[in-house]
C-alpha positions as CSV (number, residue, x, y, z in Angstrom):
1,M,-62.5,-54.4,60.9
2,Y,-64.2,-57.6,62.2
3,D,-65.9,-60.1,60.2
4,L,-69.0,-60.0,62.3
5,I,-70.3,-58.1,65.4
6,I,-73.4,-59.2,67.2
7,R,-74.6,-56.1,69.1
8,N,-76.9,-55.5,72.1
9,G,-77.5,-59.1,73.0
10,T,-77.8,-61.0,76.3
11,I,-74.8,-63.3,76.5
12,V,-75.5,-66.6,78.0
13,D,-72.0,-68.1,77.4
14,G,-72.7,-71.8,78.2
15,S,-70.8,-71.9,81.5
16,G,-74.1,-71.6,83.6
17,L,-73.0,-68.2,84.9
18,P,-75.5,-65.4,85.0
19,A,-76.3,-63.7,81.8
20,F,-75.0,-60.3,80.9
21,S,-75.4,-57.6,78.4
22,A,-72.6,-57.3,75.8
23,D,-71.6,-57.3,72.2
24,L,-69.6,-60.1,70.6
25,A,-67.1,-59.8,67.7
26,V,-65.9,-62.7,65.4
27,Q,-62.8,-62.8,63.3
28,D,-61.6,-65.7,61.2
29,G,-64.4,-67.9,62.3
30,R,-63.7,-67.4,66.1
31,V,-64.9,-65.3,69.0
32,V,-62.3,-62.6,69.6
33,K,-63.9,-60.2,71.9
34,I,-66.9,-59.8,74.2
35,G,-67.8,-56.5,75.7
36,R,-68.6,-53.1,74.3
37,I,-67.2,-53.1,70.8
38,A,-66.6,-49.9,69.1
39,G,-65.1,-51.1,65.7
40,D,-66.8,-51.8,62.4
41,A,-67.5,-55.3,60.9
42,R,-68.1,-56.7,57.5
43,E,-71.6,-57.9,58.8
44,T,-73.5,-56.8,61.9
45,V,-76.4,-58.6,63.6
46,D,-78.7,-56.6,66.1
47,A,-79.6,-59.0,69.0
48,T,-81.5,-56.5,71.0
49,G,-83.9,-58.2,73.3
50,K,-82.4,-61.7,72.3
51,V,-80.1,-64.2,73.9
52,V,-76.8,-64.9,72.3
53,A,-75.7,-68.4,73.1
54,P,-73.3,-71.1,71.8
55,G,-74.7,-73.2,69.1
56,F,-76.6,-76.2,70.3
57,I,-75.2,-79.8,70.1
58,D,-77.4,-82.7,69.5
59,P,-75.5,-86.0,70.5
60,H,-78.0,-88.6,69.1
61,T,-78.9,-88.3,65.6
62,H,-79.2,-90.4,62.4
63,F,-78.5,-87.8,59.8
64,D,-75.9,-90.2,58.2
65,A,-78.0,-90.5,54.9
66,Q,-79.5,-87.0,54.9
67,L,-76.1,-85.4,55.0
68,L,-75.5,-87.0,51.5
69,W,-78.1,-84.8,49.9
70,D,-78.6,-82.0,52.5
71,G,-75.5,-80.6,54.2
72,Y,-77.7,-78.3,56.4
73,A,-79.4,-81.3,58.1
74,K,-82.7,-79.4,57.6
75,P,-84.5,-78.4,59.6
76,A,-82.2,-79.0,62.6
77,L,-80.0,-76.1,61.8
78,S,-82.8,-73.6,62.0
79,H,-83.6,-74.7,65.6
80,G,-80.1,-73.6,66.8
81,I,-78.3,-76.9,66.3
82,T,-74.8,-76.3,65.1
83,T,-73.2,-79.7,65.8
84,I,-74.8,-83.1,65.4
85,V,-73.6,-86.6,66.3
86,P,-74.7,-89.2,63.6
87,G,-73.6,-93.0,63.8
88,N,-75.6,-93.9,66.8
89,C,-77.2,-97.3,67.7
90,S,-74.4,-99.4,66.1
91,L,-75.2,-97.9,62.6
92,S,-73.1,-95.7,60.5
93,L,-72.7,-95.5,56.8
94,A,-69.0,-96.5,56.8
95,P,-66.9,-98.5,57.0
96,L,-68.9,-100.4,54.3
97,K,-68.1,-102.8,51.5
98,A,-70.1,-102.4,48.3
99,K,-71.6,-105.8,48.6
100,H,-73.0,-105.0,52.1
101,R,-74.8,-101.7,51.2
102,M,-78.3,-103.1,50.8
103,K,-77.9,-105.1,54.0
104,L,-77.1,-101.7,55.7
105,V,-80.0,-100.1,54.0
106,G,-82.4,-102.7,55.3
107,M,-80.9,-102.2,58.9
108,F,-81.7,-98.4,58.6
109,N,-85.1,-99.3,57.3
110,Q,-86.0,-101.5,60.1
111,I,-84.3,-99.7,63.0
112,E,-84.5,-96.0,62.1
113,E,-87.5,-96.4,59.7
114,M,-85.6,-94.8,56.8
115,P,-87.3,-95.5,53.4
116,Y,-85.6,-97.7,50.9
117,K,-86.3,-95.1,48.1
118,A,-84.4,-92.4,49.9
119,F,-81.3,-94.6,49.7
120,E,-82.1,-95.6,46.2
121,E,-82.6,-92.2,44.7
122,G,-80.8,-89.9,47.1
123,V,-77.4,-91.7,47.6
124,E,-74.5,-92.0,45.1
125,W,-72.5,-94.9,46.6
126,N,-69.1,-93.7,46.0
127,W,-67.2,-94.7,49.3
128,E,-66.3,-97.6,51.4
129,T,-63.9,-96.5,54.1
130,F,-64.8,-94.1,56.8
131,E,-62.3,-91.6,55.5
132,E,-64.1,-91.7,52.1
133,Y,-67.4,-91.2,53.6
134,L,-66.4,-88.3,55.7
135,D,-64.7,-86.7,52.5
136,R,-68.0,-87.3,50.7
137,I,-70.2,-85.5,53.3
138,A,-67.8,-82.7,53.9
139,K,-68.6,-81.2,50.5
140,G,-71.3,-78.6,51.1
141,L,-71.4,-79.2,54.8
142,A,-73.1,-76.2,56.6
143,I,-73.4,-77.9,60.0
144,N,-70.8,-79.4,62.1
145,V,-70.7,-83.3,62.3
146,A,-69.1,-85.2,65.1
147,P,-69.5,-88.8,63.7
148,L,-69.7,-92.1,65.7
149,V,-68.6,-95.4,63.9
150,G,-71.0,-98.2,64.2
151,H,-70.0,-101.3,65.9
152,S,-72.3,-103.4,63.5
153,L,-70.4,-101.9,60.7
154,L,-67.0,-102.9,62.0
155,R,-68.2,-106.5,62.6
156,L,-69.7,-106.6,59.0
157,W,-66.5,-105.4,57.4
158,V,-64.4,-107.9,59.2
159,M,-66.6,-110.8,59.6
160,E,-68.9,-110.4,56.7
161,D,-72.0,-112.7,57.1
162,E,-70.6,-114.5,60.2
163,S,-70.9,-111.2,61.8
164,M,-74.6,-112.0,62.3
165,Q,-74.0,-115.5,63.5
166,R,-71.3,-115.8,66.2
167,T,-68.7,-114.2,68.4
168,A,-65.3,-112.9,67.0
169,T,-62.1,-114.7,67.2
170,D,-59.0,-113.0,68.7
171,A,-57.7,-112.2,65.2
172,E,-61.0,-110.7,64.1
173,I,-61.2,-108.6,67.3
174,G,-57.8,-107.4,66.4
175,E,-58.9,-106.4,62.7
176,M,-61.9,-104.6,64.3
177,Q,-59.5,-102.7,66.5
178,T,-57.4,-101.7,63.4
179,M,-60.4,-100.6,61.5
180,L,-61.6,-98.6,64.5
181,R,-58.3,-96.7,64.8
182,R,-58.6,-95.8,61.1
183,C,-62.1,-94.4,61.7
184,L,-60.8,-92.5,64.9
185,D,-57.9,-91.1,63.0
186,A,-60.3,-89.9,60.2
187,G,-62.4,-88.1,62.7
188,A,-64.9,-90.4,64.5
189,V,-65.8,-89.1,67.8
190,G,-66.2,-92.6,69.2
191,L,-68.0,-96.0,68.8
192,S,-71.7,-96.9,69.2
193,T,-73.3,-100.3,69.8
194,S,-76.7,-101.8,70.5
195,F,-78.0,-104.6,72.6
196,V,-81.5,-104.4,71.4
197,D,-81.8,-103.6,67.7
198,M,-82.9,-106.1,65.1
199,D,-82.2,-106.1,61.3
200,E,-84.7,-106.2,58.5
201,T,-85.2,-110.0,59.0
202,L,-86.0,-109.4,62.6
203,Q,-82.6,-111.0,63.7
204,P,-80.2,-109.2,66.0
205,V,-78.0,-106.7,64.5
206,P,-74.2,-107.7,64.2
207,S,-73.2,-105.8,67.4
208,R,-75.5,-108.1,69.5
209,Y,-73.3,-111.1,68.8
210,A,-70.2,-109.5,70.4
211,D,-69.0,-110.8,73.7
212,T,-67.4,-108.9,76.6
213,R,-63.9,-109.7,75.2
214,E,-64.8,-107.7,72.0
215,L,-66.4,-104.8,73.6
216,D,-63.4,-104.5,76.0
217,A,-60.8,-104.6,73.3
218,L,-62.8,-101.8,71.3
219,A,-62.9,-99.9,74.5
220,S,-59.2,-100.1,74.9
221,T,-58.7,-98.7,71.4
222,L,-61.1,-95.8,72.3
223,A,-58.9,-95.2,75.3
224,D,-55.9,-94.3,73.2
225,Y,-57.9,-91.4,71.8
226,G,-60.1,-90.6,74.7
227,R,-63.2,-91.1,72.7
228,V,-66.8,-92.0,73.6
229,L,-68.6,-95.3,73.9
230,Q,-72.4,-95.0,73.0
231,I,-74.8,-97.8,73.7
232,V,-78.5,-98.6,73.4
233,P,-79.3,-100.9,76.5
234,E,-82.3,-103.1,77.1
235,F,-84.1,-100.1,78.1
236,Y,-87.5,-102.0,78.5
237,D,-86.0,-104.0,81.3
238,P,-84.5,-102.0,84.4
239,D,-82.5,-104.9,85.6
240,L,-80.8,-105.4,82.3
241,T,-80.2,-101.7,82.0
242,I,-78.6,-101.5,85.3
243,A,-76.3,-104.3,84.3
244,R,-75.3,-102.3,81.3
245,I,-74.6,-99.3,83.4
246,D,-72.4,-101.5,85.5
247,Q,-70.7,-102.8,82.5
248,L,-70.0,-99.3,81.0
249,A,-68.8,-98.2,84.5
250,E,-66.2,-100.9,84.5
251,L,-65.1,-99.9,81.0
252,S,-65.0,-96.3,81.9
253,L,-63.0,-96.9,85.0
254,K,-60.6,-99.4,83.4
255,Y,-59.9,-97.2,80.4
256,G,-60.8,-93.6,81.4
257,I,-63.3,-93.1,78.6
258,P,-66.8,-91.4,78.8
259,T,-69.7,-93.6,78.1
260,T,-73.3,-92.8,77.4
261,F,-76.7,-94.7,77.0
262,S,-79.7,-93.9,75.3
263,P,-82.8,-93.6,75.5
264,L,-84.1,-93.1,79.1
265,F,-87.8,-92.2,79.4
266,V,-89.9,-91.9,82.5
267,N,-93.5,-93.0,82.1
268,G,-96.3,-93.6,84.5
269,D,-95.7,-97.3,84.7
270,N,-91.7,-97.1,85.1
271,V,-91.2,-94.4,87.7
272,A,-89.6,-96.8,90.2
273,A,-87.5,-98.3,87.4
274,V,-86.1,-94.9,86.3
275,E,-85.4,-94.2,90.0
276,R,-83.4,-97.4,90.3
277,V,-81.4,-96.6,87.1
278,M,-80.5,-93.0,88.2
279,A,-79.5,-94.4,91.7
280,R,-77.1,-96.8,90.0
281,V,-75.8,-94.0,87.7
282,D,-75.1,-91.9,90.8
283,E,-73.4,-94.9,92.5
284,Q,-71.1,-95.3,89.5
285,F,-70.2,-91.6,89.3
286,A,-69.4,-91.7,93.0
287,R,-66.8,-94.4,92.1
288,G,-65.3,-92.1,89.4
289,A,-66.9,-93.7,86.3
290,R,-68.6,-91.6,83.6
291,V,-71.9,-93.1,82.6
292,W,-74.2,-90.4,81.0
293,P,-77.9,-91.1,80.4
294,Q,-79.4,-89.2,77.6
295,V,-83.0,-87.8,78.2
296,Q,-85.0,-86.3,75.5
297,T,-87.3,-83.3,76.3
298,R,-90.5,-83.9,74.3
299,P,-93.3,-86.3,75.1
300,I,-93.5,-89.5,73.1
301,D,-95.8,-89.2,70.0
302,I,-95.9,-91.6,67.2
303,S,-97.7,-91.4,63.7
304,F,-98.3,-94.2,61.4
305,S,-100.1,-95.5,58.5
306,F,-100.3,-99.2,57.2
307,A,-98.4,-98.3,53.9
308,V,-95.1,-98.7,55.8
309,P,-94.0,-100.7,58.8
310,S,-94.3,-98.9,62.2
311,L,-92.4,-99.8,65.3
312,L,-95.5,-99.1,67.3
313,F,-96.7,-102.5,66.4
314,I,-93.4,-104.4,67.1
315,R,-95.1,-106.0,70.2
316,F,-97.8,-107.6,67.9
317,P,-96.3,-110.3,65.8
318,T,-99.2,-110.7,63.5
319,W,-99.6,-107.0,62.9
320,Y,-95.9,-106.3,62.6
321,G,-95.3,-109.4,60.3
322,I,-97.9,-108.3,57.8
323,M,-96.6,-104.6,57.8
324,R,-92.9,-105.6,57.5
325,F,-93.1,-108.5,55.0
326,G,-96.3,-108.0,53.3
327,T,-96.8,-106.3,50.0
328,H,-99.6,-103.7,49.8
329,E,-101.9,-106.0,48.3
330,E,-101.1,-108.7,50.8
331,I,-101.9,-106.0,53.7
332,V,-105.2,-105.2,52.1
333,A,-106.1,-108.8,51.8
334,A,-105.3,-109.5,55.4
335,F,-107.5,-106.6,56.5
336,S,-110.3,-107.8,54.3
337,D,-110.2,-111.4,55.2
338,P,-112.8,-111.9,58.1
339,E,-110.9,-114.6,59.9
340,R,-107.6,-113.0,59.7
341,R,-109.1,-109.6,60.7
342,K,-110.7,-111.3,63.7
343,A,-107.2,-112.6,64.8
344,L,-105.6,-109.0,64.4
345,V,-108.4,-107.6,66.5
346,A,-107.9,-110.1,69.2
347,E,-104.1,-109.6,69.2
348,A,-104.6,-105.8,69.6
349,A,-106.7,-106.2,72.7
350,A,-103.5,-106.1,74.7
351,L,-103.3,-102.3,74.1
352,D,-107.1,-101.7,74.5
353,A,-106.3,-98.4,76.3
354,L,-104.4,-97.1,73.4
355,W,-106.6,-97.4,70.3
356,P,-109.6,-95.2,71.4
357,R,-107.1,-92.3,72.0
358,L,-105.6,-92.5,68.5
359,I,-106.4,-89.5,66.2
360,L,-107.0,-89.6,62.5
361,R,-104.5,-87.1,61.3
362,Q,-104.6,-87.3,57.5
363,V,-106.6,-88.9,54.7
364,A,-106.7,-88.5,50.9
365,S,-110.4,-89.0,50.2
366,D,-113.0,-86.1,50.4
367,A,-115.5,-88.5,52.1
368,N,-113.2,-88.9,55.2
369,Q,-112.0,-85.3,55.5
370,P,-114.5,-84.5,58.2
371,L,-113.3,-87.1,60.4
372,V,-109.6,-85.7,60.5
373,G,-108.8,-84.5,63.9
374,K,-111.4,-86.9,65.7
375,T,-110.2,-89.8,67.8
376,L,-110.9,-93.3,66.9
377,A,-113.3,-93.6,69.8
378,E,-115.3,-90.8,68.4
379,I,-115.3,-92.3,65.0
380,A,-116.1,-95.6,66.2
381,E,-119.2,-94.1,68.0
382,L,-120.4,-92.4,64.8
383,R,-120.1,-95.8,62.9
384,Q,-121.2,-98.0,65.7
385,T,-118.2,-100.1,65.8
386,T,-115.0,-100.5,67.8
387,P,-111.7,-98.2,67.6
388,V,-109.6,-101.2,66.2
389,E,-112.2,-102.1,63.5
390,V,-112.6,-98.4,62.5
391,M,-108.8,-98.1,62.2
392,I,-108.8,-100.9,59.8
393,D,-111.8,-99.8,57.9
394,L,-110.4,-96.3,57.4
395,S,-107.1,-97.9,56.2
396,L,-109.0,-99.9,53.6
397,E,-111.1,-97.0,52.5
398,E,-107.8,-94.8,52.1
399,D,-105.9,-97.6,50.3
400,L,-103.7,-97.8,53.4
401,D,-103.0,-94.2,53.3
402,A,-104.9,-93.1,56.4
403,H,-102.5,-91.6,59.0
404,F,-103.1,-92.0,62.7
405,L,-101.5,-90.2,65.6
406,A,-100.7,-91.7,69.0
407,A,-100.2,-88.5,70.9
408,D,-98.7,-88.0,74.5
409,M,-98.0,-91.8,75.0
410,G,-95.4,-91.2,77.7
411,H,-92.5,-89.1,79.0
412,N,-95.0,-86.6,79.8
413,D,-95.1,-86.2,83.5
414,D,-93.7,-82.7,83.7
415,A,-92.4,-83.0,87.4
416,R,-90.6,-86.2,86.8
417,V,-89.2,-85.2,83.4
418,S,-88.0,-81.7,84.9
419,A,-86.2,-83.7,87.6
420,L,-84.4,-85.8,85.1
421,L,-83.5,-82.9,82.8
422,G,-82.2,-81.0,85.8
423,H,-80.1,-83.9,87.1
424,P,-76.4,-83.1,86.9
425,R,-75.5,-86.4,85.6
426,V,-78.1,-86.3,82.8
427,H,-77.6,-84.7,79.4
428,V,-80.1,-83.8,76.9
429,G,-80.1,-86.1,73.9
430,A,-82.0,-89.0,72.2
431,S,-83.6,-86.7,69.7
432,D,-83.2,-89.2,66.8
433,G,-82.8,-86.4,64.3
434,G,-83.1,-87.6,60.8
435,A,-84.8,-91.0,61.7
436,H,-88.2,-92.3,62.1
437,I,-89.4,-89.6,59.5
438,L,-92.9,-90.9,59.1
439,S,-93.4,-91.7,62.9
440,F,-92.7,-88.4,64.5
441,S,-90.8,-85.2,64.0
442,T,-87.3,-85.3,65.5
443,Y,-86.7,-81.5,65.6
444,G,-87.5,-78.8,68.0
445,D,-86.4,-80.7,71.3
446,T,-84.3,-77.6,72.1
447,G,-87.2,-75.2,71.4
448,Y,-89.4,-77.4,73.6
449,L,-86.7,-77.2,76.4
450,F,-86.8,-73.5,76.6
451,S,-90.5,-73.0,75.9
452,H,-91.9,-75.6,78.2
453,F,-89.3,-76.4,80.9
454,V,-87.7,-72.9,81.2
455,R,-90.4,-70.5,80.4
456,E,-93.7,-72.2,81.2
457,L,-92.7,-74.5,84.2
458,Q,-89.8,-72.5,85.3
459,A,-88.3,-75.7,86.4
460,I,-84.8,-75.0,84.8
461,G,-83.1,-71.7,84.7
462,L,-82.1,-70.3,81.2
463,E,-78.4,-70.4,81.9
464,A,-78.7,-74.0,83.1
465,A,-80.7,-75.0,80.2
466,V,-78.3,-73.5,77.8
467,K,-75.2,-75.2,79.6
468,K,-77.0,-78.5,79.2
469,I,-77.1,-78.5,75.5
470,T,-73.8,-76.6,74.8
471,A,-70.9,-76.8,77.3
472,D,-71.9,-80.0,79.1
473,T,-72.5,-81.8,75.8
474,A,-69.1,-80.6,74.4
475,S,-67.3,-81.6,77.4
476,I,-68.9,-85.0,77.7
477,W,-68.3,-85.9,74.1
478,G,-64.9,-84.4,74.0
479,I,-65.6,-81.8,71.4
480,P,-62.9,-79.1,71.6
481,E,-63.3,-75.3,71.3
482,R,-67.2,-75.3,71.1
483,G,-70.0,-75.2,73.7
484,L,-68.7,-71.8,75.2
485,L,-68.7,-68.3,74.1
486,Q,-65.2,-67.1,74.9
487,P,-62.3,-65.6,73.0
488,G,-60.5,-68.2,71.0
489,Y,-63.5,-70.6,70.7
490,V,-65.1,-71.4,67.4
491,A,-68.0,-69.0,66.7
492,D,-70.9,-71.4,66.5
493,I,-73.7,-69.3,67.9
494,A,-77.6,-69.4,68.4
495,I,-79.4,-66.2,68.7
496,F,-82.9,-66.6,70.1
497,D,-85.8,-64.7,71.8
498,P,-86.3,-66.2,75.2
499,K,-89.9,-64.9,75.4
500,T,-91.0,-66.9,72.2
501,I,-88.5,-69.6,71.5
502,A,-90.5,-72.9,70.9
503,R,-91.1,-75.7,68.5
504,G,-93.7,-75.3,65.6
505,D,-96.6,-77.6,65.1
506,E,-95.6,-80.9,63.4
507,Y,-96.6,-81.0,59.7
508,Y,-96.1,-83.3,56.7
509,V,-93.7,-82.4,53.9
510,Q,-92.6,-84.2,50.6
511,D,-88.9,-83.4,50.6
512,V,-87.1,-86.8,50.8
513,P,-85.5,-88.4,47.8
514,G,-87.7,-90.8,46.0
515,D,-90.8,-88.7,46.4
516,G,-90.7,-89.5,50.0
517,S,-92.4,-87.6,52.9
518,R,-91.6,-87.0,56.5
519,Y,-92.8,-85.0,59.5
520,V,-91.0,-81.8,60.6
521,R,-91.3,-78.8,62.8
522,D,-90.2,-75.2,62.2
523,S,-88.4,-73.2,64.7
524,I,-90.0,-70.3,66.6
525,G,-88.2,-67.6,68.2
526,V,-84.7,-68.4,66.7
527,A,-83.4,-65.3,65.0
528,S,-80.0,-66.3,63.6
529,V,-77.8,-69.4,63.6
530,I,-74.0,-68.9,63.1
531,V,-71.7,-71.8,62.1
532,G,-67.9,-71.1,62.1
533,G,-68.4,-67.5,62.1
534,E,-70.7,-67.3,59.2
535,V,-74.5,-66.7,59.4
536,A,-76.0,-70.0,58.1
537,W,-79.6,-69.4,58.8
538,Q,-81.9,-66.3,59.7
539,A,-85.6,-66.3,60.3
540,A,-86.0,-63.4,57.9
541,K,-83.9,-65.0,55.0
542,G,-83.7,-68.7,55.5
543,Y,-80.7,-70.8,54.8
544,A,-77.5,-69.0,53.5
545,D,-75.3,-70.2,50.9
546,V,-72.4,-70.8,53.2
547,H,-70.7,-74.0,54.2
548,R,-68.6,-73.6,57.2
549,G,-69.6,-76.9,58.9
550,A,-66.7,-79.0,60.0
551,I,-66.0,-82.7,60.8
552,L,-65.4,-82.7,64.6
553,P,-63.2,-83.6,66.6
554,G,-61.1,-83.7,63.3
555,A,-58.4,-86.0,62.4
556,S,-56.2,-87.1,65.1
557,A,-52.5,-86.0,64.9
């Protein structure tokens, strides 16, 4: 008697080898047999006409806070994601002294656009160390978590306020190494750092004050465990990005560790830059280094309202200063004042090509409902004004609760994105799951991979696409016993219909603590998701009351 049998499926095992028809049996949370299985099981899943694949792995998320109130990381699990990597971009929720909690919340609010209220009402602050944080989220965990420890958190713990002012002394670097070892022993999959991010005061985050001595020392500690170093490079500048690739390559070669950087986008105006970046990646791999770029599947879409700050406006100091530091009343006053409004309109002229394309996506008033779905160019023509002026007018009319969509802004050249995704030294990442919750939906990248690049464009084969988000990611990140369907491996499994799998339309829900809202997407064509041998989600039944998620890679011996 097996625990679970999946019958009549098409097995795509994650290896990249051709698909084949077979049954799959699970016992004690692991795959025990693949073939024709005559025995009985406590539970049987019929996978006729469907693909049976390893559970998908998302290596770039920010579910750190959401896991405190939602151990399923909804809706990621329903998209076939069975393992997530939080703690990216130098930010994790531990190690963290009590006196620094609001500082960290400010950084998450600025960098990942997570609302203050979600932390205030959704988080019970009952941990300080990394071990304590992992113990906290392990309760009720339905999805696997391979957590990174944030470099900014190590600096803040050791150096306190001076972490945001100067480089570290040798003694302080030694303390950071000791703390990093504690985090790695507790189960951290590696270290994340950032060279670009700013805190809530628009000053560099602590990791940006580190010098090469500090990063070298931390990499040497990662080497003792064979763990990953993740960075956010100066992605807006190809020369600086290439310099970071070279820096990562030297650390990878010196210490024998995998490294990865995120994000890498290809837009109409940076084709040559991306080609240069990938050429340098190829050169460094040829030397024996491991420097893995992360590329997302979806085009860049950004939604915003003026009720909350939006990183879309970060290049406009006047606009962003009002959004970031102004109260609701002060923003309304700035938009209403003729002279200040004139200055705002003039500053926005630097992106004149963008504003006409913005779409009014949501309003509260009945009067403006007929305008929803129209572009600002269309509304401006109706009102005999300009797109920027009408954006301000609508915001005032809706008490700053008019929502706009900047759709298809980049990373939308199918041929070039396909070439990147198919590159052997690129892995699929940069989803930002759990972050930017009012800017865009960070869910469904895997569905879009299969619907658009596999099925519609036929740019990537089914087996190759599955391998990209399962075995490749598990190997790069050093996650053992996952990413493949083979006897002895943990039974993390996604079952989906290759003819229909896709991401649903983006929509607005109010399910964030503190009466907060976010944009999400439902999965399409995913039938069942199995974590640790138990069915955790089914299209017909929704989320099951099972908690077989684990902290990966687990505590070191």
